[in-house]
C-alpha positions, 0 to 999 in steps of 0.5 A: 500500500502506498501512502496517500498524501493530500494538502487539503488546506493552507493559509492563503498567499503563504509566502506573502503573508510571512513577508508582510508579517516580517515587514510589519515589525518595522513599518507604521502601516498595517498588515492589510496595507502591506499585503496589498502593496507588497510586490513579488520582488519585496516578497522574494527579498524579505523571505531571503533575509528571513530564511538566511538569518534564521528569523523563523518566528514569522513562519509560524503565522502560516499553516498547512493541513494534510490528509494522510492515508495508507500509513502504518501505526509505526509511521503515525507514532513517529509523526506525532512525536513532532509536537508543535502540530495538531493531529486527528487520527482514525480511532481503533476504539470506535472503528471496528476492523472488519474482514481483513484489516489493511496493513503496510508491508515494509519495503525491506520485505517486498522483494522476498516472496517467502518473507511476504507470505510469512508477514501476510499469514501473521496479519491474517492470524491477528485478524482472527484473534481480533475477531475472536476476542471481540465476539467473545467480549460481546457475548459476555455482555460488553457492547461493541465499542467496549469489545473492540476497545480491548480487542485492539490490543492485538492489532500490530504496528503494521495496521493501516491508519488515517490521520489529518495533520496541521503544522506551521511552516517553521515546524514543517521545515524542521520536520522535512530536515529530519524526515526527508533524511536518508536516516529516517525510516523509508515509509515516513521518508516517502511520506515527508517527501511527498508532503514537501513536494506539495507545499513547494507548489503553494509556498515555493520560496519558503520551502525552496531549500527545505529538506535534509541538511546534506542536500541543502547546506552540504553538512550533516549533524548526525556525527557517527550516526550519519548515513554516509551520503554526504561523505560519498558525495564529497568523494565523488566530487 
């Protein structure tokens, strides 16, 4: 299953909004007047100063909301570690897994048919256990919500989930720095790169240089934990 990422909402004119917010600090005019009179050249120049000097507080004025499906609970657990954000996730307490629940097969397994079969057999077994526990709890007198609330404990990290996430631009820049990096797990890395592709379409200046430090600044702060990508690139050059 491939993650489905869609940018469903964002602050209108994000680049210009940030530039006007920055200009307001040094202008007698109001923000609405600045927005109306600011040229694209002004926007480009101001954002260049903001981003190069690390004055990121004005980036917090713009938000981006994504609807994400087809990711595992492994990835959603990693995602919600980014705390300056808002999340609404499909509940396993209220949504019953009927039939065979959807799940994510790690890409490291995909090329090995034997490993994939082992994985699928385990997912089928987990569904049987989930159904059995749910049915027995209902027979004991619990309502369905109470039953699946307990039965969900057997569902694996591979279980597919859906989530809506909203982040401001400052948080997104940090998110892309970490999660677009080759050291990030591939599932969240693929998701992050698609998120970055979509926000670049609506805020091209702010996110022009977003991504891992090795790509953007030619450096890596992972130390001994580095993936070695930058070192390899330097050797090739």
